[in-house]
N, C-alpha and C positions, 0 to 999 in steps of 0.2 A: 580570706580568713578573718574571723572576728577576734580582736584582742580585748580581753576582759580585765579590767583594772580593779584591784581590791586593796585599799589601805588597811593595814593590820596593826593594831596596838592592843596587846593583852586581850586577845580574842579567843583564847583556848576553849572557853565555855561554848562558843557558838560556831567556830570556823569550820569544823568538820561537816556539820550539816549544810552549811553554805556551799562548801566545795562539792559535797555530794549532789546538791541540786544542780550544779553546773555539769558535773560528770554525767548526770542523768539526761542531759539535753538531747532531744531528737536530732538536732543539728550538731554535727560532730567536728566541723572544721573551725576549731577555736584554739586559742592559747589563753591560759589563765595566769596573769601576772599578779602575784601577791607581794606587796611591798611592806615589809616589816619595819615599822617606824620606831624601833627601839623597845620592843616588847621585853618585859622582864618575867613573863610567865612561860608556859609551855606551848605557845602558839607555833613556834618553829617546828617542834616535834610533831604536832598535829598535822601541819602542812606537809612536812617531808614524808610522813607515813602514808600519804595519799597514793603514791605509787602510780603516777600517770605522767608520761613523757610530755604531755601538753601543758603541764603545770610548771611555772617558773617562779621560784622563790628567791627574792632578793632582799637584802637587809640594808637599811640605811645606817651607815657607820659614822656619819658626819654630824650627829646630833639630831634630836627630834625635830621634824619639820611639820608635823601635823598632817591632817588629811589632805590638804591642798598639795603639800610638798610630796607626799607619798603618791598621790594620783599623778602629779606632774612627772615624777620620775618614771612611773609606769607608762605614761603616754610617750615619753621620750624614747623608750626602748621597745615600744610596741612594733610588731612586724605586720599586723593585719591591715587590711583596707578599712575595716570598720572598727570603731571603738565603742565598747559598752562598759558600764560600771555596775558593780554590785558591792554593797557594804558588807562587812565581815560578819554581820548577824542577820542578814536578810536571806530570803529564800525565793528562788525562781520556780515557776511551774515548768514542767519538762519541755513544753513547746514554746517557751518564751523567746529563745533566739530565732527559731524557725519562723514564727509568726511575725515577729518584729522585722526580720530581714525581708520576708515576703512582702510585707506592707511597704517597706522602704523601697525595694527594687521595683515593685509593680507601679508605684507612683513617682519614681525617680526623686524621692525626697532626700534631703541631706541631714535632717534632724528629726528624730522620731522619739516619742515617749509613749508609755501605756498607762492604763488604769492600774490600780493596785488595791489590795486589801490590807486593812490594819490587822496585825496579829498580836497575840499575847506573848508572854515571856517564853513560851515554847514554840513560837512561830506558827501557832495554829490560828487560822482566820477567826476573827470575832464576829464575822458576818457584816462588816461595814466596808463597802467598796467605795473608793474615791474615783469617780468618773472624770474623764478628761475631754476637753473640747477637740474638735477635728483640726482646727487651726488656731495657733496662738502667735500673735504678733508681739512686738516689743511693748507697745502701749498696753495691750491687754494683760501681758505678763506682769506688769508692774503692780497690779492690784490683786494678784492671786499667785500663790506659791504652789501651783498644782503639778509642776514637774518634779517628780521624785527621782533622785539620783540613780537608784537601782533599776529604773525603767528605761533609761536613756540609751540611744544609739546614734552615733555620728558616722557619716560616710566621708572618709578622708580623700576620696577622689573629687569631692565637691567642696570640702572645707580644708583649710590649712591647719596643721597641728597647732600652730601658734594661736589660733582662734579659741582653742578649747583648753589651753593651760589655765589653771585656776589661780586667782589672786590670793595672797596671804592675808585674808581678812575673815572675820566671822561670816558664816553663811556663804562660804566660798563657792558652793555649788550653784546657789541661786544667782550670785553675782556673775558666774560664768554664763549661765543661760541668758541673762540679760545682756551681757556683752556680745554674745553671738547674735541675738535677736536685734540688737541696736544696729548691727551692720546691714540689716535688711532681710536677713534670713527669717523664714517662718518655720516654727516648730509644728509638727503634725502629730496629733494624738490618736493612738489606736485605743478605742474605748472598750478594751477587754482586759480584765484583771489577770495579769500574768506574773505578779510579784506579791509576796507577803512581806510587809514592813513590820518587823519585830519591834514592838514598843515596850521597853522595860522602864520601870519607874526611875532609874538612875540616869537616863539619857538626857542630854541637853534639850532635845526636842520636846521632852515631856514637861519642861519648865516653861510655862507660857510667858512669864515675865522676861526670861532670857530671849525667847523667840521674838517678842515685841522689840526688845532693845536691839537685836541683831538686824531686823528688818528696817527699823528706824535708821540705824547706822548705814545701811545700804543706800537708802534714799538720800541721806545727807552727804555721805562721803564718796560712795561709788558713783552715784548718779548726779551728785552735786546739786540737788534740788533745794530750793528755799524752804523755809519752815511751813508756809501755807500750803505749797504744793505737796510737800511731804505729808502733811496732816491729812490732806484730801485722799491721797493714795493709801495712807495708813488706815483710814476709815473703811475704804473698800476692801483692803486686805483683811482687816479684822472681821468684817462681816462674813466674808467668804471662808475664812479659817474656822469660824464657829459653825457655819453651815456644813462644812466638809466633815465635821466630827459628829454631827447630829444623826 
């Protein structure tokens, strides 16, 4: 079974379409764990109206923990052999799970990610695909944030859950991939676009200055690099970030 983790915070505008894209999957052996991180809108009502026994709604009652805390709680209660993530405003193509799982099992990989399309406010592709490399080591990953959270799948028969818990820092997802890769694991890219990344003007990722600050913080605090080494990696990261959006 594949356990799919979704952090939810005030996502009533988008969450139904995201859930529908999971329910439409050609691969049906999954559980969808939606962790509500203190929403004050109608997210819960939208989720509970989904009427599918594979959907598990849980609410964090201990204070807002952010995306990392929500995902970590979802991971902790997951029952599946495989862990996948999708954010509350993104969309999967109907064969996303099947194709990712086939690729993983055929090659006996433990960490897989896929290509994806940028989408508009309505999650319609704008015609720009972010392609991914076949193999991504720790060193290569440091200069490119090509792994998008909603494309990732892990095999817990090959990785311990402790390895994929996310740190409570900015860009917690990227920090997690780096932490896993630092252990010697190689991530493997399936270069087929199976996800639409909805980009609205209000998201943090749309703010380039915030993105730069977050990546710099990862180099300095998470990886504990010196200033010169951080600058060198930052130059490579910035060049690839621009190229990815052209």
